[in-house]
ZADREN-55046 format. One record per residue: x, y, z of N, C-alpha, C in turn; residue in one letter. Coordinates in nm, 3 decimals. Layout:
N
npx, npy, npz, capx, capy, capz, cpx, cpy, cpz, residuo
X, Y, Z, X, Y, Z, X, Y, Z, a
...
END
This chain:
257
npx, npy, npz, capx, capy, capz, cpx, cpy, cpz, residuo
18.520, 14.132, 2.304, 18.353, 14.169, 2.388, 18.384, 14.330, 2.494, m
18.245, 14.314, 2.507, 18.207, 14.520, 2.579, 18.142, 14.404, 2.759, i
18.067, 14.299, 2.725, 18.020, 14.275, 2.837, 18.065, 14.192, 2.903, s
18.180, 14.131, 2.854, 18.286, 13.957, 2.925, 18.327, 14.080, 3.008, p
18.391, 14.218, 3.002, 18.455, 14.316, 3.051, 18.415, 14.331, 3.191, y
18.311, 14.377, 3.138, 18.221, 14.489, 3.236, 18.139, 14.375, 3.306, i
18.131, 14.310, 3.275, 18.048, 14.174, 3.400, 18.176, 14.134, 3.467, c
18.277, 14.070, 3.397, 18.390, 14.036, 3.450, 18.412, 14.167, 3.641, a
18.328, 14.241, 3.651, 18.395, 14.339, 3.733, 18.298, 14.398, 3.791, n
18.224, 14.372, 3.757, 18.088, 14.465, 3.812, 18.100, 14.416, 3.944, i
18.115, 14.359, 4.069, 18.116, 14.388, 4.213, 18.196, 14.524, 4.226, r
18.287, 14.569, 4.193, 18.392, 14.688, 4.184, 18.324, 14.775, 4.113, k
18.252, 14.715, 3.971, 18.185, 14.911, 4.021, 18.064, 14.916, 3.992, m
18.022, 14.875, 4.137, 17.849, 14.888, 4.165, 17.947, 15.085, 4.255, k
18.010, 15.140, 4.325, 18.008, 15.242, 4.431, 18.026, 15.293, 4.382, k
18.067, 15.352, 4.192, 18.180, 15.433, 4.182, 18.034, 15.456, 4.055, y
17.971, 15.344, 4.035, 17.828, 15.383, 3.915, 17.724, 15.440, 3.964, f
17.726, 15.438, 4.136, 17.674, 15.491, 4.169, 17.630, 15.596, 4.201, s
17.765, 15.687, 4.229, 17.771, 15.782, 4.205, 17.783, 15.862, 4.078, s
17.810, 15.813, 3.977, 17.798, 15.875, 3.961, 17.665, 15.866, 3.870, s
17.604, 15.795, 3.863, 17.428, 15.927, 3.856, 17.355, 15.995, 3.960, i
17.430, 15.946, 4.021, 17.390, 16.071, 4.115, 17.441, 16.169, 4.111, i
17.535, 16.166, 3.968, 17.616, 16.375, 3.945, 17.508, 16.369, 3.837, f
17.553, 16.329, 3.734, 17.433, 16.303, 3.635, 17.340, 16.359, 3.644, l
17.193, 16.273, 3.746, 17.096, 16.285, 3.703, 17.067, 16.445, 3.789, s
17.130, 16.443, 3.956, 17.090, 16.640, 3.967, 17.125, 16.728, 3.861, l
17.228, 16.730, 3.797, 17.251, 16.876, 3.737, 17.206, 16.887, 3.609, i
17.105, 16.806, 3.541, 17.103, 16.844, 3.487, 16.973, 16.960, 3.458, f
16.973, 17.083, 3.362, 16.900, 17.176, 3.389, 16.899, 17.266, 3.460, g
16.974, 17.228, 3.537, 16.998, 17.428, 3.631, 17.077, 17.450, 3.588, l
17.172, 17.430, 3.461, 17.210, 17.562, 3.446, 17.192, 17.625, 3.346, s
17.077, 17.633, 3.242, 16.925, 17.592, 3.199, 16.809, 17.770, 3.266, w
16.797, 17.660, 3.401, 16.752, 17.727, 3.486, 16.822, 17.844, 3.560, w
16.878, 17.834, 3.591, 16.991, 17.957, 3.548, 16.961, 18.081, 3.555, y
16.960, 18.004, 3.356, 16.999, 18.084, 3.288, 16.933, 18.215, 3.267, a
16.788, 18.110, 3.263, 16.620, 18.238, 3.257, 16.633, 18.296, 3.375, l
16.737, 18.278, 3.507, 16.704, 18.373, 3.628, 16.832, 18.476, 3.617, k
16.893, 18.472, 3.588, 16.939, 18.664, 3.518, 16.939, 18.709, 3.411, i
16.794, 18.636, 3.370, 16.710, 18.699, 3.165, 16.570, 18.763, 3.292, h
16.617, 18.720, 3.445, 16.417, 18.788, 3.493, 16.314, 18.721, 3.464, k
16.383, 18.563, 3.430, 16.256, 18.466, 3.408, 16.266, 18.393, 3.545, v
16.173, 18.446, 3.670, 16.163, 18.338, 3.842, 16.061, 18.218, 3.809, d
16.103, 18.089, 3.760, 16.079, 17.964, 3.778, 16.142, 17.814, 3.858, i
16.049, 17.784, 3.940, 16.081, 17.636, 4.095, 16.236, 17.645, 4.006, p
16.308, 17.593, 4.013, 16.440, 17.471, 3.979, 16.407, 17.340, 3.923, i
16.268, 17.305, 4.032, 16.188, 17.189, 3.987, 16.206, 17.191, 3.793, r
16.067, 17.295, 3.801, 16.014, 17.355, 3.596, 16.171, 17.393, 3.587, l
16.281, 17.445, 3.609, 16.430, 17.435, 3.515, 16.488, 17.281, 3.497, g
16.488, 17.238, 3.594, 16.506, 17.037, 3.560, 16.407, 16.918, 3.427, i
16.282, 16.999, 3.469, 16.165, 16.908, 3.417, 16.132, 16.968, 3.226, s
16.153, 17.124, 3.293, 16.195, 17.167, 3.159, 16.251, 17.120, 3.048, s
16.414, 17.100, 3.093, 16.499, 17.049, 3.020, 16.510, 16.882, 2.970, h
16.477, 16.836, 3.151, 16.394, 16.726, 3.089, 16.298, 16.641, 2.983, g
16.249, 16.718, 2.988, 16.047, 16.685, 2.865, 16.176, 16.700, 2.728, f
16.192, 16.795, 2.702, 16.217, 16.760, 2.547, 16.389, 16.661, 2.476, p
16.414, 16.646, 2.564, 16.572, 16.625, 2.649, 16.623, 16.507, 2.535, i
16.522, 16.399, 2.473, 16.513, 16.321, 2.398, 16.459, 16.348, 2.164, f
16.469, 16.469, 2.187, 16.438, 16.573, 2.069, 16.618, 16.503, 1.962, a
16.660, 16.574, 2.073, 16.814, 16.535, 2.045, 16.875, 16.423, 1.956, k
16.827, 16.347, 1.929, 16.843, 16.245, 1.860, 16.795, 16.271, 1.748, y
16.710, 16.364, 1.688, 16.688, 16.414, 1.615, 16.780, 16.492, 1.508, i
16.795, 16.501, 1.394, 16.840, 16.518, 1.398, 16.827, 16.660, 1.300, p
16.979, 16.812, 1.400, 16.966, 16.860, 1.337, 16.900, 16.941, 1.522, g
16.869, 16.871, 1.602, 16.902, 16.976, 1.697, 16.827, 16.980, 1.799, k
16.706, 17.118, 1.657, 16.658, 17.213, 1.731, 16.526, 17.231, 1.847, i
16.505, 17.080, 1.845, 16.419, 17.031, 1.910, 16.427, 17.016, 2.096, w
16.573, 17.040, 2.087, 16.643, 17.054, 2.249, 16.615, 17.173, 2.298, t
16.640, 17.271, 2.185, 16.646, 17.414, 2.276, 16.510, 17.535, 2.232, i
16.415, 17.510, 2.133, 16.306, 17.513, 2.136, 16.209, 17.447, 2.239, l
16.211, 17.332, 2.318, 16.126, 17.251, 2.378, 16.159, 17.296, 2.473, g
16.230, 17.234, 2.584, 16.266, 17.357, 2.688, 16.183, 17.498, 2.688, r
16.228, 17.569, 2.653, 16.154, 17.700, 2.544, 16.022, 17.709, 2.585, a
15.933, 17.606, 2.514, 15.823, 17.578, 2.474, 15.738, 17.581, 2.633, s
15.847, 17.480, 2.773, 15.756, 17.414, 2.824, 15.751, 17.516, 2.957, q
15.909, 17.697, 2.912, 15.806, 17.747, 3.031, 15.792, 17.860, 2.982, v
15.728, 17.858, 2.864, 15.629, 17.943, 2.810, 15.554, 17.902, 2.857, a
15.378, 17.760, 2.866, 15.272, 17.736, 2.924, 15.332, 17.786, 3.072, d
15.448, 17.801, 3.061, 15.380, 17.845, 3.249, 15.426, 17.960, 3.290, k
15.516, 18.052, 3.192, 15.512, 18.163, 3.212, 15.392, 18.263, 3.128, t
15.481, 18.396, 3.134, 15.374, 18.481, 3.032, 15.502, 18.486, 2.915, e
15.550, 18.395, 2.968, 15.705, 18.459, 2.843, 15.675, 18.380, 2.733, k
15.707, 18.462, 2.591, 15.721, 18.333, 2.463, 15.774, 18.258, 2.438, t
15.713, 18.153, 2.385, 15.822, 18.048, 2.319, 15.964, 18.208, 2.223, t
15.974, 18.222, 2.167, 16.042, 18.260, 2.048, 16.154, 18.331, 2.149, s
16.079, 18.420, 2.254, 16.182, 18.489, 2.373, 16.286, 18.439, 2.414, s
16.210, 18.284, 2.490, 16.288, 18.214, 2.595, 16.380, 18.050, 2.494, l
16.327, 18.044, 2.348, 16.435, 18.021, 2.249, 16.536, 18.092, 2.282, s
16.540, 18.196, 2.222, 16.671, 18.314, 2.280, 16.744, 18.269, 2.353, f
16.698, 18.307, 2.479, 16.724, 18.240, 2.585, 16.837, 18.087, 2.610, i
16.809, 17.997, 2.549, 16.831, 17.894, 2.574, 16.915, 17.870, 2.494, s
16.977, 17.997, 2.380, 17.070, 17.942, 2.269, 17.188, 17.989, 2.361, l
17.132, 18.157, 2.355, 17.235, 18.170, 2.465, 17.311, 18.034, 2.495, k
17.260, 18.069, 2.660, 17.303, 17.920, 2.734, 17.359, 17.717, 2.674, e
17.313, 17.736, 2.569, 17.384, 17.641, 2.529, 17.523, 17.661, 2.404, q
17.491, 17.812, 2.410, 17.659, 17.863, 2.328, 17.724, 17.885, 2.429, l
17.750, 17.908, 2.512, 17.773, 17.956, 2.644, 17.855, 17.795, 2.628, v
17.734, 17.691, 2.694, 17.739, 17.583, 2.795, 17.888, 17.545, 2.661, y
17.846, 17.472, 2.551, 17.970, 17.447, 2.395, 18.133, 17.507, 2.471, l
18.097, 17.634, 2.474, 18.217, 17.750, 2.422, 18.292, 17.694, 2.659, l
18.275, 17.666, 2.734, 18.294, 17.626, 2.864, 18.367, 17.486, 2.857, v
18.268, 17.412, 2.729, 18.321, 17.307, 2.761, 18.399, 17.310, 2.704, g
18.508, 17.362, 2.588, 18.580, 17.300, 2.546, 18.704, 17.395, 2.624, i
18.690, 17.562, 2.653, 18.786, 17.596, 2.736, 18.826, 17.447, 2.887, l
18.751, 17.419, 2.957, 18.842, 17.315, 3.073, 18.881, 17.229, 3.011, i
18.899, 17.177, 2.880, 18.921, 17.117, 2.788, 19.140, 17.122, 2.848, s
19.135, 17.257, 2.751, 19.289, 17.276, 2.677, 19.374, 17.217, 2.736, i
19.346, 17.252, 2.907, 19.479, 17.206, 2.939, 19.477, 17.064, 2.996, y
19.458, 17.034, 3.038, 19.401, 16.831, 3.026, 19.459, 16.738, 2.967, p
19.411, 16.831, 2.786, 19.451, 16.780, 2.679, 19.610, 16.794, 2.684, i
19.666, 16.914, 2.677, 19.762, 16.974, 2.699, 19.878, 16.911, 2.767, y
19.781, 16.857, 2.936, 19.877, 16.728, 2.987, 19.959, 16.616, 2.989, m
19.858, 16.541, 2.897, 19.758, 16.415, 2.836, 19.888, 16.467, 2.791, v
19.927, 16.484, 2.606, 19.940, 16.479, 2.480, 20.052, 16.564, 2.437, y
20.036, 16.718, 2.510, 20.175, 16.833, 2.511, 20.115, 16.893, 2.428, g
20.151, 17.018, 2.297, 20.155, 17.027, 2.235, 20.087, 16.975, 2.098, a
19.997, 16.951, 2.046, 20.010, 16.889, 1.958, 19.880, 16.938, 1.892, n
19.863, 16.844, 1.767, 19.755, 16.903, 1.699, 19.634, 16.897, 1.716, l
19.696, 16.816, 1.809, 19.458, 16.845, 1.866, 19.430, 16.893, 1.975, f
19.558, 16.967, 2.042, 19.576, 17.030, 2.131, 19.554, 17.204, 1.992, l
19.564, 17.192, 1.884, 19.529, 17.303, 1.861, 19.392, 17.335, 1.799, v
19.314, 17.174, 1.704, 19.257, 17.206, 1.693, 19.102, 17.242, 1.796, f
19.211, 17.167, 1.886, 19.040, 17.227, 2.077, 19.021, 17.424, 2.081, v
19.206, 17.424, 2.072, 19.238, 17.560, 2.110, 19.148, 17.655, 1.971, g
19.185, 17.702, 1.886, 19.142, 17.738, 1.771, 18.956, 17.677, 1.731, l
18.939, 17.518, 1.738, 18.760, 17.592, 1.811, 18.712, 17.689, 1.904, s
18.791, 17.693, 2.033, 18.769, 17.739, 2.148, 18.752, 17.908, 2.121, g
18.904, 17.951, 2.019, 18.895, 18.061, 1.954, 18.763, 18.160, 1.884, l
18.750, 18.049, 1.780, 18.631, 18.026, 1.754, 18.495, 18.111, 1.753, g
18.428, 17.991, 1.840, 18.311, 18.056, 1.918, 18.325, 18.103, 2.014, l
18.429, 18.157, 2.055, 18.468, 18.280, 2.146, 18.428, 18.399, 2.097, f
18.438, 18.445, 2.012, 18.416, 18.513, 1.857, 18.361, 18.559, 1.789, l
18.238, 18.386, 1.762, 18.150, 18.409, 1.762, 17.969, 18.446, 1.785, i
17.996, 18.423, 1.931, 17.941, 18.480, 2.044, 17.968, 18.599, 2.066, i
18.060, 18.677, 2.081, 18.065, 18.821, 2.201, 18.132, 18.884, 2.089, f
18.249, 18.878, 1.974, 18.268, 19.029, 1.829, 18.167, 19.016, 1.743, n
18.151, 19.126, 1.767, 18.087, 19.129, 1.654, 18.059, 19.196, 1.478, k
18.182, 19.198, 1.499, 18.228, 19.203, 1.385, 18.211, 19.010, 1.278, s
18.290, 18.958, 1.351, 18.285, 18.759, 1.310, 18.152, 18.777, 1.385, i
18.034, 18.769, 1.443, 17.899, 18.790, 1.477, 17.793, 18.737, 1.334, h
17.860, 18.948, 1.300, 17.770, 18.987, 1.202, 17.834, 18.906, 1.036, d
17.931, 18.879, 1.035, 18.030, 18.827, 0.959, 17.975, 18.638, 0.865, l
17.961, 18.570, 0.984, 17.876, 18.475, 1.016, 17.756, 18.495, 0.986, l
17.717, 18.620, 1.020, 17.520, 18.588, 0.978, 17.529, 18.623, 0.810, l
17.633, 18.680, 0.745, 17.633, 18.770, 0.617, 17.648, 18.609, 0.540, f
17.738, 18.532, 0.581, 17.705, 18.406, 0.470, 17.691, 18.275, 0.503, v
17.595, 18.253, 0.645, 17.458, 18.176, 0.673, 17.342, 18.271, 0.566, l
17.350, 18.412, 0.578, 17.231, 18.389, 0.490, 17.182, 18.429, 0.333, n
17.366, 18.443, 0.324, 17.376, 18.379, 0.137, 17.344, 18.210, 0.137, k
17.408, 18.178, 0.251, 17.405, 18.015, 0.142, 17.235, 17.974, 0.224, f
17.159, 17.996, 0.278, 17.048, 17.992, 0.355, 16.894, 18.023, 0.298, l
16.939, 18.164, 0.230, 16.847, 18.274, 0.146, 16.728, 18.319, 0.251, k
16.810, 18.313, 0.430, 16.663, 18.318, 0.522, 16.858, 18.402, 0.668, k
16.826, 18.465, 0.733, 16.914, 18.540, 0.803, 16.850, 18.473, 0.955, k
16.949, 18.350, 1.014, 16.900, 18.319, 1.116, 16.927, 18.411, 1.269, p
16.873, 18.363, 1.379, 16.852, 18.438, 1.501, 17.022, 18.371, 1.619, d
17.116, 18.402, 1.548, 17.167, 18.402, 1.616, 17.186, 18.456, 1.753, l
17.223, 18.470, 1.862, 17.246, 18.582, 1.949, 17.412, 18.577, 1.973, p
17.413, 18.792, 1.964, 17.524, 18.767, 2.016, 17.537, 18.861, 2.160, l
17.604, 18.771, 2.203, 17.611, 18.809, 2.391, 17.739, 18.883, 2.436, i
17.756, 19.007, 2.524, 17.758, 19.048, 2.618, 17.892, 19.024, 2.703, s
17.965, 19.057, 2.654, 18.104, 18.966, 2.816, 17.985, 18.963, 2.912, l
17.941, 19.063, 2.984, 17.927, 19.052, 3.110, 17.815, 18.910, 3.109, k
17.733, 18.926, 3.010, 17.619, 18.807, 3.012, 17.609, 18.680, 3.005, n
17.768, 18.634, 2.943, 17.887, 18.575, 2.915, 17.889, 18.490, 3.043, g
17.948, 18.583, 3.091, 18.085, 18.553, 3.224, 17.923, 18.500, 3.272, f
17.811, 18.584, 3.355, 17.676, 18.552, 3.424, 17.639, 18.371, 3.397, k
17.661, 18.400, 3.204, 17.609, 18.230, 3.231, 17.760, 18.119, 3.282, l
17.834, 18.151, 3.215, 17.944, 18.124, 3.241, 17.991, 18.015, 3.378, s
17.975, 18.168, 3.484, 18.057, 18.012, 3.562, 17.956, 17.898, 3.657, w
17.800, 17.944, 3.647, 17.760, 17.807, 3.642, 17.736, 17.701, 3.543, f
17.817, 17.739, 3.448, 17.810, 17.648, 3.290, 17.949, 17.562, 3.299, n
18.072, 17.605, 3.456, 18.179, 17.582, 3.452, 18.162, 17.503, 3.542, l
18.018, 17.532, 3.689, 18.016, 17.364, 3.738, 17.923, 17.345, 3.706, l
17.866, 17.350, 3.646, 17.798, 17.221, 3.547, 17.871, 17.090, 3.495, l
17.943, 17.156, 3.413, 18.105, 17.101, 3.354, 18.166, 17.001, 3.396, w
18.206, 17.093, 3.554, 18.330, 17.037, 3.634, 18.256, 16.918, 3.719, l
18.101, 16.947, 3.788, 18.016, 16.785, 3.806, 17.998, 16.695, 3.670, m
17.969, 16.762, 3.624, 17.968, 16.628, 3.465, 18.090, 16.549, 3.449, w
18.184, 16.599, 3.535, 18.316, 16.566, 3.373, 18.323, 16.442, 3.526, t
18.321, 16.505, 3.623, 18.297, 16.440, 3.765, 18.199, 16.274, 3.802, l
18.182, 16.333, 3.740, 18.094, 16.220, 3.708, 18.088, 16.102, 3.582, g
18.158, 16.126, 3.511, 18.183, 16.053, 3.373, 18.283, 15.987, 3.507, f
18.386, 16.068, 3.512, 18.490, 15.959, 3.644, 18.455, 15.879, 3.713, y
18.363, 15.898, 3.774, 18.278, 15.805, 3.872, 18.280, 15.658, 3.750, f
18.156, 15.684, 3.669, 18.164, 15.628, 3.553, 18.250, 15.493, 3.519, f
18.308, 15.603, 3.456, 18.457, 15.528, 3.402, 18.551, 15.439, 3.428, a
18.547, 15.504, 3.658, 18.592, 15.420, 3.715, 18.544, 15.263, 3.714, k
18.412, 15.311, 3.729, 18.349, 15.132, 3.768, 18.364, 15.098, 3.654, s
18.422, 15.135, 3.507, 18.463, 15.022, 3.460, 18.551, 15.020, 3.415, v
18.723, 15.004, 3.434, 18.824, 15.050, 3.468, 18.894, 15.132, 3.593, s
18.930, 15.073, 3.669, 18.976, 15.138, 3.832, 19.083, 15.142, 3.810, l
19.135, 15.112, 3.661, 19.291, 15.277, 3.570, 19.306, 15.349, 3.542, a
19.155, 15.390, 3.606, 19.099, 15.541, 3.505, 19.154, 15.612, 3.548, f
19.218, 15.713, 3.561, 19.257, 15.886, 3.589, 19.174, 15.992, 3.551, s
19.128, 16.074, 3.629, 19.027, 16.217, 3.630, 19.071, 16.291, 3.553, f
19.246, 16.349, 3.511, 19.254, 16.399, 3.406, 19.198, 16.331, 3.252, d
19.218, 16.150, 3.252, 19.175, 16.132, 3.111, 18.934, 16.173, 3.109, m
18.897, 16.199, 3.255, 18.792, 16.232, 3.206, 18.728, 16.395, 3.109, a
18.818, 16.494, 3.104, 18.782, 16.570, 3.054, 18.821, 16.495, 2.844, f
18.818, 16.365, 2.795, 18.786, 16.416, 2.728, 18.580, 16.388, 2.737, v
18.524, 16.464, 2.819, 18.424, 16.378, 2.815, 18.358, 16.471, 2.740, f
18.368, 16.677, 2.819, 18.304, 16.764, 2.778, 18.369, 16.847, 2.611, p
18.443, 16.757, 2.602, 18.479, 16.702, 2.419, 18.437, 16.620, 2.384, i
18.402, 16.541, 2.379, 18.274, 16.537, 2.326, 18.156, 16.481, 2.355, s
18.128, 16.641, 2.425, 18.014, 16.635, 2.421, 17.983, 16.696, 2.313, v
17.996, 16.801, 2.322, 18.133, 16.989, 2.210, 18.096, 16.913, 2.156, v
18.192, 16.846, 2.029, 18.166, 16.777, 1.909, 18.057, 16.709, 1.821, y
18.033, 16.648, 1.946, 17.889, 16.551, 1.954, 17.785, 16.647, 1.936, g
17.771, 16.825, 1.998, 17.668, 16.840, 1.958, 17.714, 16.903, 1.893, v
17.768, 17.010, 1.818, 17.885, 17.051, 1.703, 17.794, 16.982, 1.510, l
17.806, 16.836, 1.533, 17.775, 16.754, 1.461, 17.607, 16.763, 1.475, a
17.558, 16.873, 1.372, 17.414, 16.855, 1.394, 17.328, 16.772, 1.269, i
17.415, 16.689, 1.146, 17.329, 16.610, 1.162, 17.343, 16.453, 1.176, v
17.407, 16.510, 1.299, 17.468, 16.349, 1.305, 17.318, 16.372, 1.556, m
17.200, 16.283, 1.519, 17.092, 16.217, 1.563, 17.238, 16.211, 1.763, p
17.203, 16.320, 1.873, 17.243, 16.298, 1.980, 17.415, 16.275, 1.935, g
17.453, 16.359, 1.875, 17.657, 16.334, 1.830, 17.648, 16.161, 1.805, g
17.557, 16.073, 1.816, 17.626, 15.882, 1.786, 17.625, 15.870, 1.714, i
17.805, 15.804, 1.776, 17.946, 15.786, 1.710, 18.025, 15.866, 1.739, g
17.997, 16.058, 1.664, 18.073, 16.132, 1.700, 18.171, 16.144, 1.859, v
18.112, 16.137, 1.934, 18.102, 16.117, 2.105, 18.175, 15.979, 2.115, r
18.165, 15.888, 2.054, 18.195, 15.794, 2.108, 18.395, 15.722, 2.066, e
18.349, 15.762, 1.892, 18.481, 15.827, 1.888, 18.585, 15.871, 1.923, g
18.548, 15.967, 1.954, 18.663, 16.052, 2.040, 18.706, 16.010, 2.142, i
18.569, 15.962, 2.194, 18.589, 15.843, 2.376, 18.728, 15.769, 2.347, i
18.651, 15.669, 2.278, 18.777, 15.630, 2.239, 18.924, 15.615, 2.163, t
18.903, 15.715, 2.097, 19.038, 15.716, 2.001, 19.141, 15.766, 2.142, a
19.048, 15.870, 2.228, 19.117, 15.970, 2.302, 19.158, 15.923, 2.469, y
19.122, 15.776, 2.481, 19.162, 15.731, 2.524, 19.251, 15.629, 2.514, l
19.264, 15.584, 2.354, 19.368, 15.501, 2.402, 19.483, 15.529, 2.370, s
19.482, 15.676, 2.327, 19.600, 15.742, 2.253, 19.677, 15.789, 2.401, l
19.574, 15.734, 2.500, 19.628, 15.809, 2.678, 19.727, 15.697, 2.731, s
19.766, 15.592, 2.624, 19.833, 15.494, 2.696, 19.686, 15.407, 2.761, g
19.521, 15.326, 2.754, 19.478, 15.289, 2.763, 19.432, 15.118, 2.741, m
19.435, 15.031, 2.721, 19.379, 14.918, 2.635, 19.276, 14.947, 2.513, d
19.276, 14.930, 2.321, 19.162, 14.930, 2.280, 19.035, 14.894, 2.339, l
19.078, 14.785, 2.421, 18.898, 14.700, 2.360, 18.839, 14.797, 2.561, e
18.909, 14.799, 2.670, 18.883, 14.929, 2.728, 18.790, 15.100, 2.787, i
18.882, 15.108, 2.667, 18.834, 15.199, 2.609, 18.710, 15.229, 2.510, a
18.718, 15.098, 2.457, 18.562, 15.097, 2.351, 18.426, 15.075, 2.431, s
18.494, 14.988, 2.508, 18.393, 14.934, 2.643, 18.336, 15.077, 2.781, s
18.428, 15.203, 2.757, 18.447, 15.249, 2.834, 18.330, 15.375, 2.712, i
18.340, 15.366, 2.624, 18.301, 15.462, 2.550, 18.153, 15.418, 2.466, s
18.131, 15.269, 2.478, 18.001, 15.281, 2.409, 17.882, 15.213, 2.549, i
17.954, 15.206, 2.654, 17.915, 15.155, 2.742, 17.830, 15.327, 2.856, a
17.965, 15.454, 2.733, 17.864, 15.589, 2.822, 17.766, 15.640, 2.726, s
17.688, 15.569, 2.632, 17.615, 15.576, 2.572, 17.514, 15.551, 2.720, r
17.497, 15.461, 2.712, 17.415, 15.387, 2.825, 17.420, 15.472, 2.932, l
17.463, 15.506, 3.024, 17.562, 15.614, 3.094, 17.398, 15.710, 3.050, w
17.484, 15.769, 2.986, 17.431, 15.957, 2.975, 17.267, 15.881, 2.964, f
17.204, 15.781, 2.856, 17.054, 15.796, 2.790, 17.059, 15.761, 2.989, i
17.045, 15.670, 3.038, 16.985, 15.663, 3.179, 16.980, 15.752, 3.252, l
17.044, 15.866, 3.235, 17.070, 16.016, 3.390, 16.940, 16.091, 3.274, g
16.927, 16.057, 3.075, 16.813, 16.129, 3.123, 16.742, 16.065, 3.114, e
16.691, 16.000, 3.163, 16.574, 15.863, 3.162, 16.522, 15.952, 3.347, v
16.668, 15.930, 3.389, 16.618, 15.999, 3.523, 16.463, 16.121, 3.509, f
16.543, 16.198, 3.425, 16.448, 16.357, 3.437, 16.302, 16.346, 3.456, l
END
């Protein structure tokens, strides 16, 4: 059972859990604010965070489109920009955010598992997303295929490498802080949790987002975390505890917005 294990270690958990909440609640929305800034949409940091936080629970609606549109709409109400133009910026930021989340996890996965099929799958995912975002030929091919299936050409931004680099460094900082927050959280559940294990969090979030039919990635994220930690040698009960409790930790951080 999860609760008996956590309750038995509650005193050890306090300082690590408090640190994790600080990291989680402070960094939400900053990447969105910075994405607007480099596109010459100047808004206060507070608005960047609040506009990201206001529709945050919309991601639990299958499709996740409201997460992108919601924050754009919030900023549009406070500026002279249109929701459509801000939504395009929002989607750009989300795509780069996913790519960086994959890329920073490749080396830690290699250190934990070596060159195996899991590493190959993650690496190919990163390469595919990179080409879709930055390579015009692959980008146009994907739009052509989607147009055939959907009978409508989707608005998928093609990002220049220069623009992508500007977005990437802040997303990198965000992911590292977020991973550190997850490390503190997991450490509050098990003192045996090591920092290299924390990089399962970016991977679980990325594939949770990509699983667009699942509200908020529910089940996908938890399954990845449990499998990763178990294969890393962690006891299955503790791995499951961290996995399921991390959803509550994540939601608590969202409530702080």
